[in-house]
C-alpha positions as CSV (number, residue, x, y, z in Angstrom):
1,M,19.1,105.3,88.0
2,N,20.2,102.0,88.6
3,K,16.8,100.8,87.7
4,Y,16.6,102.3,84.4
5,I,20.2,101.0,83.7
6,I,19.0,97.7,84.4
7,I,15.8,98.1,82.1
8,V,18.2,99.0,79.3
9,A,20.7,96.3,79.8
10,L,17.4,93.8,79.7
11,G,16.4,94.6,76.5
12,A,20.0,94.6,75.1
13,L,20.4,90.6,76.5
14,S,17.1,90.2,75.0
15,F,18.5,91.2,71.5
16,G,21.4,88.8,72.1
17,M,20.0,85.6,72.8
18,L,18.3,85.6,69.6
19,S,20.4,83.8,67.3
20,S,20.8,80.7,69.5
21,F,17.1,80.2,69.5
22,A,16.8,80.8,65.9
23,K,19.7,78.1,65.3
24,I,17.8,75.7,67.4
25,A,14.7,76.3,65.3
26,Y,16.7,75.5,62.2
27,G,17.4,72.1,63.9
28,E,13.6,71.5,64.0
29,G,13.4,71.8,60.3
30,Y,12.3,75.5,59.6
31,S,14.1,77.8,57.2
32,P,15.4,81.4,58.0
33,A,12.6,82.7,55.8
34,E,9.9,80.8,57.7
35,I,11.6,82.0,61.1
36,T,11.7,85.6,60.2
37,L,8.6,86.1,58.5
38,T,6.7,84.4,61.4
39,Q,8.7,86.9,63.9
40,A,8.0,89.9,61.7
41,L,4.4,89.0,61.7
42,A,3.8,88.4,64.9
43,G,5.8,91.3,66.1
44,T,3.7,93.7,63.7
45,L,0.3,92.1,65.2
46,I,1.5,92.7,68.9
47,L,3.1,96.1,68.3
48,W,-0.1,97.3,66.2
49,S,-2.1,95.9,69.1
50,I,-0.4,97.9,71.4
51,A,-0.4,101.0,69.2
52,I,-4.0,101.2,68.7
53,F,-4.8,100.4,72.4
54,K,-2.6,103.7,73.3
55,N,-4.4,105.8,70.9
56,L,-7.4,105.1,71.6
57,K,-6.7,105.6,75.4
58,N,-4.7,109.2,74.2
59,G,-7.3,110.1,72.1
60,H,-4.5,109.9,69.0
61,K,-5.5,109.7,65.5
62,M,-2.7,107.2,63.7
63,A,-1.4,108.4,60.3
64,L,0.5,106.3,57.7
65,N,3.9,107.2,57.3
66,W,5.1,105.6,54.2
67,K,8.4,106.8,54.9
68,L,8.7,104.4,58.3
69,L,7.0,101.8,56.4
70,L,9.8,101.8,53.9
71,A,12.4,102.2,56.3
72,G,11.5,98.7,57.7
73,I,12.4,97.2,54.5
74,T,16.2,97.9,55.8
75,M,15.0,96.3,59.1
76,G,13.6,93.4,57.6
77,S,16.3,92.5,55.4
78,S,18.9,92.9,57.8
79,A,16.9,90.5,60.0
80,Y,16.4,88.1,57.1
81,T,20.1,88.1,55.9
82,Y,21.1,87.7,59.7
83,Y,19.0,84.8,60.6
84,L,20.4,83.3,57.0
85,S,24.0,83.8,57.8
86,V,23.6,82.0,61.2
87,A,22.3,78.8,59.0
88,Y,26.0,78.7,57.9
89,I,28.1,80.1,60.6
90,P,28.4,79.9,64.2
91,A,25.7,81.9,66.2
92,S,28.6,83.6,67.7
93,L,30.5,84.6,64.6
94,A,27.4,85.6,63.6
95,I,27.3,88.5,66.4
96,V,30.7,89.6,66.2
97,L,30.1,90.5,63.1
98,L,27.0,92.2,63.3
99,M,28.6,94.5,65.9
100,Q,30.7,96.0,62.8
101,I,27.6,99.0,62.9
102,T,30.0,101.0,64.8
103,W,32.2,101.4,62.1
104,L,29.9,101.2,59.2
105,S,27.7,104.0,61.1
106,I,30.8,106.2,60.9
107,L,31.5,105.2,57.2
108,V,27.8,106.0,56.7
109,D,28.1,109.5,58.1
110,W,31.1,109.8,56.2
111,I,29.7,109.1,53.0
112,F,26.1,110.6,53.0
113,F,26.8,113.2,55.6
114,K,29.9,114.7,54.7
115,K,31.0,114.0,58.6
116,K,34.8,113.3,58.2
117,P,35.7,110.6,61.4
118,N,38.4,112.1,64.0
119,T,41.3,110.1,65.4
120,V,38.9,108.5,68.2
121,E,36.5,107.1,65.3
122,I,39.1,106.0,63.0
123,G,41.6,104.2,65.9
124,S,38.2,102.8,67.7
125,A,37.2,101.2,64.0
126,L,40.7,100.0,63.3
127,F,41.0,98.0,66.9
128,I,36.8,96.9,66.3
129,I,38.0,94.9,63.2
130,L,41.3,93.6,65.0
131,G,39.0,92.3,67.8
132,T,36.8,90.9,65.2
133,V,39.3,88.9,63.4
134,L,40.2,87.3,66.9
135,A,36.7,87.4,68.4
136,G,35.5,85.1,65.3
137,N,38.6,83.2,65.1
138,L,39.1,84.5,61.7
139,L,42.7,83.7,61.3
140,D,42.4,80.1,61.3
141,L,41.6,79.5,57.6
142,N,41.3,75.9,58.1
143,N,38.5,76.4,60.5
144,A,35.8,74.4,58.9
145,A,32.8,77.0,60.8
146,I,34.0,79.6,58.5
147,S,31.7,79.9,55.6
148,F,32.6,82.9,53.4
149,T,28.8,83.0,52.3
150,G,27.8,82.8,56.2
151,I,30.6,85.8,56.7
152,A,29.2,87.9,53.5
153,L,25.7,87.5,54.5
154,S,26.3,88.4,58.3
155,L,28.0,91.4,56.7
156,L,25.7,92.4,54.4
157,S,23.4,92.4,57.7
158,A,25.4,94.8,59.7
159,L,25.2,97.2,56.8
160,L,21.5,97.0,56.2
161,Y,21.4,97.4,60.0
162,T,23.6,100.5,60.2
163,L,20.9,101.9,57.4
164,Y,18.1,100.8,59.4
165,I,19.7,102.8,62.7
166,V,20.1,106.3,60.6
167,F,16.7,105.9,58.9
168,T,15.0,105.8,62.3
169,S,16.9,108.4,63.6
170,K,16.4,110.7,60.7
171,I,12.5,109.9,60.6
172,G,9.4,110.0,62.2
173,K,10.3,111.5,65.5
174,E,7.1,112.7,65.8
175,T,5.3,109.5,65.4
176,P,4.7,107.7,68.8
177,M,7.0,104.6,69.6
178,F,5.1,102.0,69.3
179,E,3.3,103.0,66.1
180,K,6.7,103.9,64.6
181,S,7.4,100.6,65.6
182,A,4.6,99.0,63.9
183,L,5.0,100.8,61.2
184,M,8.6,99.3,60.4
185,T,7.7,96.3,61.6
186,S,4.9,95.8,59.1
187,G,7.4,96.9,56.4
188,S,10.0,94.6,57.6
189,A,7.2,91.6,57.3
190,M,6.2,93.0,53.9
191,I,9.9,92.7,52.4
192,I,10.5,89.3,53.5
193,F,7.6,87.8,52.4
194,L,8.4,89.2,49.2
195,I,11.5,88.0,49.3
196,N,10.6,84.8,49.8
197,C,7.1,84.8,48.6
198,E,7.7,81.0,46.8
199,A,9.4,79.2,49.2
200,I,6.6,80.7,52.0
201,T,3.7,79.6,50.0
202,T,4.7,76.5,48.8
203,S,6.3,75.9,52.5
204,T,4.9,72.6,54.6
205,H,6.1,74.0,57.7
206,L,3.8,76.2,58.3
207,D,2.4,74.7,61.5
208,F,2.2,75.3,65.4
209,G,5.6,75.0,66.2
210,L,6.7,77.6,63.4
211,L,3.7,80.0,65.5
212,Q,5.5,79.4,68.6
213,W,8.8,80.3,67.6
214,G,8.1,82.7,65.6
215,T,5.8,84.6,68.5
216,F,8.8,83.9,71.2
217,L,11.3,85.6,68.9
218,A,9.0,88.4,68.3
219,I,8.5,88.9,72.0
220,F,12.2,89.0,72.9
221,G,13.3,90.6,69.7
222,T,10.8,92.8,68.3
223,V,8.8,93.9,71.2
224,I,10.6,94.0,74.8
225,P,13.8,95.7,73.5
226,P,12.0,98.4,72.1
227,I,9.9,98.8,75.0
228,C,13.4,98.7,77.7
229,F,15.3,101.1,75.3
230,T,12.0,103.9,75.3
231,V,11.7,103.5,78.8
232,G,15.2,103.6,80.2
233,M,17.3,105.6,77.6
234,P,15.9,108.9,78.4
235,K,16.5,108.5,81.9
236,I,20.3,107.7,81.5
237,G,21.4,109.5,78.5
238,S,22.6,108.2,75.0
239,S,25.9,107.7,76.1
240,L,25.6,105.1,78.6
241,S,22.8,103.7,76.2
242,S,25.2,102.8,73.7
243,V,27.7,101.6,76.5
244,L,24.7,99.0,77.8
245,L,23.9,98.0,74.3
246,T,27.4,96.3,74.0
247,L,25.9,93.6,76.1
248,E,24.3,92.4,73.4
249,L,27.7,90.7,72.4
250,P,29.1,88.8,75.4
251,A,25.0,87.8,75.7
252,A,24.8,86.1,72.3
253,V,28.3,84.6,72.8
254,F,27.4,83.0,76.2
255,C,24.1,82.1,75.0
256,A,25.6,80.2,72.0
257,H,28.5,78.5,74.2
258,I,25.9,77.1,77.2
259,I,23.1,76.6,74.4
260,L,24.4,75.3,71.5
261,G,27.7,74.2,72.8
262,E,29.8,76.3,70.6
263,K,33.4,76.4,71.6
264,V,34.9,80.0,72.9
265,T,38.8,79.8,72.8
266,F,40.8,82.2,75.2
267,L,41.8,84.2,72.1
268,Q,38.3,85.0,71.1
269,I,37.5,86.3,74.9
270,V,40.6,88.6,74.1
271,G,39.0,89.8,70.9
272,I,35.5,90.3,72.3
273,A,37.0,92.3,75.3
274,I,38.7,94.6,72.5
275,M,35.8,95.2,70.8
276,L,34.2,96.2,73.5
277,G,36.6,98.5,74.9
278,S,36.6,100.0,71.9
279,I,33.2,100.6,71.4
280,V,32.7,101.9,75.3
281,Y,36.2,104.2,74.6
282,L,34.5,105.4,71.6
283,N,31.2,106.3,73.0
284,V,32.7,107.8,76.6
285,S,34.9,109.9,74.1
286,K,31.8,111.2,72.1
287,A,29.8,112.1,75.6
288,K,32.7,113.9,76.8
289,K,33.2,115.9,73.4
290,E,29.2,116.7,73.6
291,K,29.7,117.7,77.1
292,E,32.6,120.3,76.0
293,I,30.8,121.7,73.7
294,Q,27.9,122.1,75.5
295,N,30.0,123.9,78.3
296,E,31.3,126.3,75.6
297,T,27.5,127.4,74.5
298,V,26.7,128.0,78.2
299,I,29.9,130.2,78.7
300,C,29.2,132.1,75.6
């Protein structure tokens, strides 16, 4: 089991470091539109290559699932707005704001699926918001690094990512993993191109350097994490997997500090600890409740 814990953790860590490298690419003159589109295209090519190879090997016939293709719109929109936010705010703040998906998913379940949050979920959401304020250093209104445009874009990315998670959990369950990922990444590439059609077609940065960045980000953001999660999550369970996914936050902050030299204060560390503790507690509580329900069902 330890092997699978490490595999899932590696997937989360892989996700976490992306924003720092995206910011380096911006420093080389590339735009968020160019980076996100190239990453999506490279990821689509890699995933389709794997999906076709596996389907030929297994004799499985592929079918176009329009719902998955459309669901990729939320994935692409989230990636674009997230990378765009990094152009305005520190990478460490962007990932802190993206982690609002935990309480946003509770809100989405309440609004669209009439699943009223319980006391633990409400309490956890409030502590996550408190931790966010501290971790993002949002109390310092004179902080030059705080851009309300960047904050708004990052929160929008979190909302879109929440919708992406909801869609992926509800549709395409019968579709093989690589084929499902390839379809969604194709939808992602299409929406990013449509949003930035004029900027992309007139870009003067479509060079080998951009291809290198796009391929690098695609491998560590679009290919490796899904493989790690698909291999490891069924072996260790959803509750432990959810806890391990929180490693994305400290990984992103650590990379931003080491690679970009972004300052991290003690108060921010406290905020990150509060966020991680709240997310872990929420998932452990959910796992405990699900186990109690299963035991009651067995007894009945």
